[in-house]
N, C-alpha and C positions, 0 to 999 in steps of 0.2 A: 366414366369420368370420376365417380366416387372412389373407385379403386385407386386411381392415379393420385387423387388428393390424399387418400389414406396412406398410400405408400410414401408420398413426399413427407407427410406429417411424421410417419414413423422414422424415416431417414433423418429428418431434422431433429427429432427427439433423441435419437441415438447419438447424433453428432453433438448435441447440446450436453448429453450425459458425459461424453468423453471429455469435452472441453471444460466442463464444470469441475472435473476432478482436479485440474490445475497442477501446479508444481508440487513436488515433494522435496524434502531436504536432500541435497546432493545433486539435484537437477541443475542444468545450465539454463538460465533465464534469457529469453530473447530480448533484444532492445526494443524500444518503442519510440514514437515521435508524437508528442501531444502538445496541445496549446496551453501555454502558461497564462496566468492572469494578466501579464503584461503584453499579451497577444503575440509573443514570440514562441516559436516551436522549440521544444526541449526534448533531448534524448540522452540516454546514459553515456553515449559516445562523446557528448560535449564536455564531460568531466574527465579530462585526460589524466589529471593528477590524483584522482580518487583511488582509494584502495578497495572501495566497495560502496554500497548504498543501503540506506535505510528507507525502504519503500513502504509508505503508509497509505493504505486506502482509507479515506475519511471523507467527511462531507460537512455541510453547514448546519443542518437542522437536527441531527441526531444528538440526544442528550449525552450519550457516551462519548461521541466525537468531541463535543463541546467541553466535556469534563477533562479530556486529554489534551486540549489545544496548547496550554502553556507548558505542559510536560514535553510535548513534541518540540516546541520552540527551544526548551532547555536542552533536549537531546541534540538538536541541530547545533546549538551554540557550543556544546561540549565536544561533539564528535566530528563536526565539519572540518575543523582545523587538524584533526587527527586522520583525516582521509575518508570519513564516512558521513557524507552529507545526507540530510533528509530530503526525499522527493515525495511530496504528497500528491495523491491522485483522487479526484472525486469520481466515483463510478456510477453515481445515481442518474436516472433518467429525469431531466427537468420537466418533461411533460407529465410525469407522475408526481414529482415533488418540485413545484416551482421554486421553493426556497433553496434548491440546489442548482439553480441556473448559473450560467457562466457569469452573468452580471452580478448575481448575489455572491458568487465566489470572489469576485474582485473586491466587493465591499467587505466581505468577511476577512480576506487576506489583510486588508488595511486595518480594520478594526481590531483584529486579534494580534496584530504585529508579527505576522508570520515572517520568518527569516529564511524561508526555503521556497522553492518553486511549488506552486499549487496548480496542478494540471487537470484538465477536463478530459475525461474518457468519453469523447464524443462518439455516439453510436454504441457505447458499451462493448468495445472490442477487446480491451486489455484485461479487465478484471477477470473474465472467465478463463483466460489463458493462465493467469496466476493462480486462479482458484480461490480468489477472495470471496468471502460470503458475508462479512460484517464490516461495519464502520465503527471503530477503527480495526484494521487487520494488517499486521506487519509482516513484511518479507525482507529479511536481512540477506544481502548479496555480498559475496566476496569476489573481487576481481582477480581472476587467475589466468594462466596461459590458455586455458580452454574456454574462457568466457566468464560471465558473471554467475557464480555458483551459489545456489540457495543454501544458506547455513542455519537459518532460524525462521520459523513461521509461527505466528500466533499473536498473543497479547503483549502489550507494552509492559505491564506489571500485574500484580495480584490484587489491586484495589482501585477500581475506577472512581469510587465515590470520594476518596480522601487521599490525596497525594502524600500527606504526612503520615498516613497509616500503612503505607506500602512496606511489606516485609521482603518481597522478592521482586527486584526490578529486572524481569526476564530479559528485556531487550538490551538494557545497559550491560548486564552481565554477559550477554552474547557478544556484544561488540568488544568489550574488554577482553574476552577470551580470544577473539580473533587477533586483536592487537598484540596479545601476549604469545601468539602462536600456539594456542591451546584449542582443544576440542570444545565445541559449544555444548553445554549440558545444563538444562534440557534443550534439545534442538527444536522442540515444538511444544506449544501449549494451546489451549482452546481460546480462540479469539472471542471476546465478550463485547457485544455492541448491537447496533441495529442491523437488521437484514438489509442487504443491498436492494434498492428499489428499481 
């Protein structure tokens, strides 16, 4: 019996290791269907006119996530009309972090004035597929004939503490490059934030 349990544990650990690697730049991202704070289910396929998506894994309680909230709202306001809406996803387990429960997400969405869907990764099924490890962690997707291709992964910019002191707005530069038909450079940076719980 112990051998069977050990074997199952090893198989699960190996599977978790594979899935935790997540997407790399150039991969085609699968769609998902998650509950929004308005209790409606949302998927990327719902946005038929979008040119791509700014997927942001974020949450309620993390100081880094909170520091970026208004910058994420500004990005959505700037790029949604240009075809790149923000889709925020909370990947945390509310049993571990009660402040990240669905009910608290609904409150935060209203209090912070989010202009974008704020989805709950119930059962923590989506973030490992993407390979998100932090909040916030950004995945910029471009809609192509072969699907939603990952064009940028990483941080929003180079200064989480002070929006006015940002020297390199990585995400905005990446979206601008796609809109101009250019290569994204850099296509990846290190996400700075709280570990996903």
